[in-house]
Steps between C-alpha positions, in 0.01 A plus 500: 500500500649832391504803730436861402741636761829614329731352764320166495510494120875559517539207738293277274725590206818468705679197360590631156857375502562168321479193723806278538513125483646297786803413286567870429483584870746224590757639255510834682787547750426458870511829692453358850361207693279504808327800652627819665862407427509235773788255453428262788200334664400842635262544208158445659305643206435162344677615184835338573490315169396803296704557184489854358623531142607803301205648313586553133472845349178484306350735248130527427409436135255712306222582542564667834133585546417719796416491871204272429688235303705421191263313270532773237698823447409768748620792710847356568559442128410863434754619758774279356420609143502869590829467688657314208383775265616786725837359610730423204724261696212293638643171374834560671361660817223255594638165610161335547138570580314316775127503567413335830200539730352772286818714509732605217876521558766615254849373585724785385877496460629742759683725251166567327286535813490878527420562133234228495342663806515841334326358194235339719440838664505732199346311208133604466389142434667377820496792748614321814523823697566356846753263652318380810798315647839336450573175677783249507525121492800278570543167322834355619477208255439724196865514394592832340160653584473454875347843565173613341358853504128530423331829408121508519349740245148636483327670207239736639399595145427143388443337842770237444781349705831347393829404659855558376749255647879531463771274640862530601760263649620506860847581370376813316183617680434808285171600335413844357285713728150586382488822703577716190190350336279435803595722798268292721761220477737694726417349839403161358844460344667607823308233690587234240865603514491478879341156520641332186818690414396597147692815403278731294735698278395862462293513819527848658562378858542124530534455875350256749143567600415218744825367644774704678757653267775271629296179475685216329306304242152512354242316713244412232742287304423130528856416599491746791512317836170459683593609852832438669626852429586716804358852469661802662256779579601818685794330663304195616572159353177316424565126466363296210146361544610148592705633794264757651335272752535146624262259665626269776 
């Protein structure tokens, strides 16, 4: 039974990516085993035998459809067509296009990110006037593209949403800042820099916004230790969580 509510329709049309056979999944490299990183019998989750494999980088085939589904060409195809028309280096700049759970994401090579964003903002057929946020993701197993920066764009003119995602390696964590195109990205990029360590080149004041200036590391990375780090605050040494109290 189909729903008339937009969010429910998006959920019903969620699984638009191609399904994989069991043989295809087995060929993918193993990322980790068990749950919560437990290496001993301390794993009480019941997922001690869990095997997590590396998800392949997929690309959604045409037609992209729209938020309601991909049975035929729709809103997302129009956005992709207009961007390809307006940006001459579309073929070189866009690595892949993914439609998942009613959302459209362009994976953009980082050297093209700012100009693609400017095109998305200025072209009359696109008119994505607002960047509502910039967020980061860390994929330690994604060799050469461990850090992802995601810009969420909104077209007030056409009532459409799209995401621009760019990647960079841990060894060279640099991505062009979108502040010259979308000034609202200022504080979002500072937060992403603080938590993930992505350096946004061209940002007017890339400093920490959540953690102290002298904090070592970036706590939202997946390889950042969970607890066990002593914290010094105003001259007092606060022990790590597993040492703060004991029960006898």
